[in-house]
N, C-alpha and C positions, 0 to 999 in steps of 0.2 A: 319719089319714085312710086308709080302705081303698082299695086300688087293684085293679081287676078285671083279671085276666090273660086276654086273649082268644086268645093264641097258645100253641103247645106249648112247654114249657120244654126246651131242648136243652143248656143249660150254666148253671152258676152259680158264684159266687165271693164271698168275703168282702171287703168294701171296708174298707181300713184308714183310720185317722183322717187320715193324711197325704194319702191319695188323695181323701178327702172335701174337704180344703182346696184341692186343685188345681182349676183351671178345667176344664171338660169337655174342652176341646181338648188339655190337657196330661196329663190322666189316662190312664195306659196301659190299653189295652183288654186283655181276657182273651186275645184272639187274639194280640196282640203279645207278651204275657208267655209264652204257650205256645210261640211261635216262638223266643223267646230261649232258653228252657230246653231245647227240643227239639234245639237245635244243640250242646248240651254232650255230649261223649262220655264215657261212664262205662266202667269196667272190666267186661268180660263175657267169657264163654268163647268167643264167636264172633268176638272181635276178632282181626283178622289180624296176624300177627307182622311188624313193620317189618323192612326190610333191615338196619338198624343199631339196636342197643340200647346204652344206657349201662350199664356194669357195674362192679362192685367185687369184688376177690378178697381173701379173708381166709385167713391161714395158721393152721392148727390143729395144734399139736405137743403130743402127749400122752406121758407116760412109759410108756404101754402098748404103743406101737408104735415101730419104728425110724424109719419114714418119716412125714413130716408129711402132713396133708390140706390141700388148697387148695379152699376153698369160694367159688365165683363166683356172684354174684346179679346178674342183668341186669334193668334197669328199662325200662319204656316211659313216655314223656312224653305225657300226654293234654292236649288243648286247648292246645298250645304257643303261647306268645306271646299268651295271653289272660288275663283275670282268673280263669279257671277252670283254669289250668294246674296239673297234678298229676303227680308222679313216683310210679309204682306198680311194685312188683316183678312181674316177668313169668315168670321161670324161674330155676332154680338148678341148678348143676352142682358135683359134688364129684370131685376128681381126686387120685390118690395112687399111688405106686409099690407100696404094700402092697395086694395082691390078696385078702387074707384076708376082707375085708368087702365085696367087690365086689358081690355079688348084692343084699344088703339096702340098700347105699348107692344103687345104681341105682334100686331100688324106691322108696326114701325120696325121692330127688330128683324122680322122676316124680309122686309123690303131692303133694309140696309145690308143684311147678310147676303142677299142675292146680288146686290150691286158690288159688294166686296169680291164675291166669287167670279163675277163677270170679268174682273181684271181691268187693266188700263188705269187711267188717272181718276181715282175715286175721291180726290181732295175737294171736288165741287160740292160734296155732301155737306161739308162744314158750313159754307155760306148759305146753302139752301135751308138748312135747319136753323141757322142763326136768324134768318129773315122771317121766321114764323112768330107772329105776335098774338098774344092772348087778348081777346076782346075785353076781358075783365081787368086788364092791366098787368104789368109785369111786377118785378120785385127786385130788391137789392140783395145780392148774395153776401156771404161773409167776406169782409174786405172792402165792401162798398161798391162793387161792380154791378151795374144794372143788367138784369136779364129780362128780355121782353116776354119770355114764356119758358115753360119747362122744356119744351122741345128745343128751344135755343140753347139751354144749358146742356142738353144731351149733345148738341152740336159742338159745344165748348169741350166736352169730354173727348169726343172723337178727334177734335183738333189737337188736344193735348197728347193723345195717343199717337196720332200720325207724326207729330213732331218727335215723340219719344223713339219711334222706330225709323225715323229719318225720311219719311215720305214728304214732309213739309219742312223746308229749310227756313230758319230764321234769317230775315233780311237785315243787313247791317244798317246802322243809322247813317243818314245822309249828312252833309256838311251843316245844313241848317239846323237839324236836330242836335248835332253835336255842339254847335255854338249855343243853342238854347239851354242845353243841360249844363254847359260850362258856366253860363251866366247865372243859372239857378244855384249852382254849387257855390259860386263866388258870393252871391247874395246871402246864402245860408251861412257860410263861414264868416262873412263880414258882420253879420248880426250878433255873432258871439253866443248863439244858442247852444251849440254843442262843440266839443273839441274834436278835431279831425283825427281819426284813427290811422294806424299804420297802413291800412288798405286804401287810403286816400278818400274814403267815404266817412261821413260823420259817425262818431262812436255810437250814437243812439239810433242809427238807422236800423230798420226792420228788414227781414228777409223778403226778397221779391220772389213771388211764386212763379214768375215767368222765366227769369234767368238764374234763379237760385243764388242771388248775391245780396249781401246785407247792404243795400243801397237805397232802400225805400224810406223816404222822408215825407213829412207833411209840409207842403208849400201851398200858400194861397188857399188853405182849407181843403186841399186834395192830396191824397197819398200818391207820390210820384217817384219812380225809380230813376236814380241818377246814372245807372249803368246802361239800361236798355230803353228807357223812356216810357215804360209801361205806366199808365195812369189809371187809378181806380175810379176816376170820374168818366171813363170811357174815352 
């Protein structure tokens, strides 16, 4: 049946099946929905810096320099104590006794902090920094993982922090990776090199820095985690 509209249309919305089933008194109005969403604070460049921020500091020690770098990432908590609560990076600082890289480090931290405060999906920074290669060559960090540059390792630190606050989710292993790890575990157990612990991982396994599980073993000359698949050979 056609309905004639005699008034000017000022707003509209799509009614879901659940809302159709609700009585008219219980169905949320568009004005009420708009009021609820308008109170949610999102990350944006005009957001004022709070007096106190939560922060984490990461130590970066490379074979290229005598002194370590300390990367501090401060986070702001949005919509605290509500269902919309989020922890988002707000600023980054890098400190070191080594002054050789002072200018570009200060410039890098200011650019990264500006991107953080801009809001939105800032996870792209990780891949952008990881793709920076030092023309003099990279280095192997502790544990055997290759870093193409110092900038790339700063990207690793940001990746670690974004995973810590939940902005980057760890993807589960696919069926092929699970079968590969199962085969490796069977080969390791069958060789009789180590006894299997109660945790189902070899007793001599080392702690994996990615998934924090004692499942890192040396297979084919490379440290490999039997839990998450992380490999120190890249």
